N, C-alpha and C positions, 0 to 999 in steps of 0.2 A: 504494500500500500504506500502510495506517495503522499507525503505530508505537504499540504499547501504552503506556499510562501505567504507569510502573514505580514502585511504592511500597514502601518498607521501613518496618516498624513495629518499634519497639524498646521493651522494658521491662526489668525487672530479671532475671527468670529465664527468660523466654520460655515460660511455661506457662499464663498466664492472659490478661493484657491484650493483648499483641502478637499472639498467635495468634487471639484473637477479632477483632481489628482486621484482620488479614490476610485471613481468610475473609470477613468482612463487606464489605471493600472490593471484593473480586472479585465478590461477589454483587450489591452495589449497582451496580458497573460494568456487569454483565450486564443488570440491570434497566433501566439507562439506554441500553443498546446500545453501551456504550463498551468497547473492548478494554483490560482492566486486568490487570496482573500484579502480584502482591503477595508479599512475603516478610517474614519476621520474625526477630528475634534478641534475645538478652539480654546485658546488660552483665556478668553474672556468669559467662558462659561455660559454663553447664550444657548438656551435650550429650546428645541422644538420649532425653530424658524426654518422656512423653506429656503432653498438656494436662491440667490439673486436671480431675477428674471433674465438678465443679460448672460449670466453664467449658463443658465438653462439653454438659452438660444444658441450660444456659440458651441456648446457641446452637441446640440441637435444638428448643427452644421456638419459634424463629423459622425452623425448617426449614433450618438450616445445619449441615453435618456437620464436626465438628472432630476426629473420632476418629483420623484419619491423621496428625495433627500430631506432630512430634518436635522438641524444643528444639534450638536452635543458638546459636552465638556471633555476635557482630558482628565482621566482618573487613573488610579492605580491598576484597575482591571484592564483598561486599554493598554497601558504601558507594559503590563505583564504579558498580555496576549501577543503583542507584536514582536516579530523577530527584528524588524527595523522600524524606527520612528523617524520619519522624514519631515523636517520642518521647512517652512518657507522663508523665514528670516532668522538672522543671528540672535535677535532678542528672544525669539520663541525657544531656541535651544537653551539660552541662559535661564529662562523661566522654568523650563522643564527640568534642567539639571539642579536647580534650587529646590524644586518641589519633589523631585524623584531622583535623588542622587544614586540610588541603587540601580537605576537603569541608564546611567550616564553613557555606557559603552554602546548602547543601541541608538542613540540620538545623533542624527546627521542632518546637515543642511542640504536639502534636495538640489538647490540651485548649483551647488559645487560640481555636481555630476554633468552639468551642461555648460560649464565654463563661466558661470555667473556667481555673483556674491549672494544675491537674494532674488526670489521671485516676488516682484513688487505687487502690492495689493491694487486690484483694478476698481475697487468699490467706489461708486460715485462717478466713474468714468464713462466714456462713450464705448460703443460696441467694439471699435478697433482696439481699445485698451484691453478689453476682455479677450479678444482674439490673440493679441500679442501674449497675454498671460497664458492662455491655453497652449500656444505654440511653445512657450518656454517650458511649461509643465510637461508637454509631450516629449520634447527633446531631452529634458532631464530624467524623466522616468525611463525612457528607452535606453539612455546611456547607463543609468543605474542598473536596470534589470539585465541589460546585455552583458554587464560586467560580472554578474553572479554566475556561479556554477548552476547548471540545470537542476531543478528540483526533481526532474524525471530520472536522474541518475541516482540509484540507490547508494546508501552508505556501505552496502555489502560489496567488497571488491570483486567477488565472484560474479556479480551481476552486471558489471560494467562492460560496455562494448569494447572489443579489442581491435 
């Protein structure tokens, strides 16, 4: 049995960037034939809000549905569950390391995998700003996931392809 790759994406309010990353990571995993589970949360602790309408629209442009998303907080259950916790900004990493020092080693800045310092928040911006954000998220997730060993290769050395 293959264990799914478990990714948590974190931003400020959990209504734009991290939900886009969450659904894209699962779609990209499916495209690669990888079992991927993704969740998201926000450091502000906003609960139950839908994704920003422009985030929904720009994800629809690439045939990914974000309409069912509801915002949530970052809690110890999410941090424990995730193999990797990918944040959008440096200060998100700092906040999580303060709150959850026991999970420091799994916290990474997603943008670094796409050659960026941060994935900037598009909230309040025009659709082009959301598209740019989506494209940055896509580039960073693909780079991150492409750099991982395939979860389809078992830890049992006898099962690896030769």
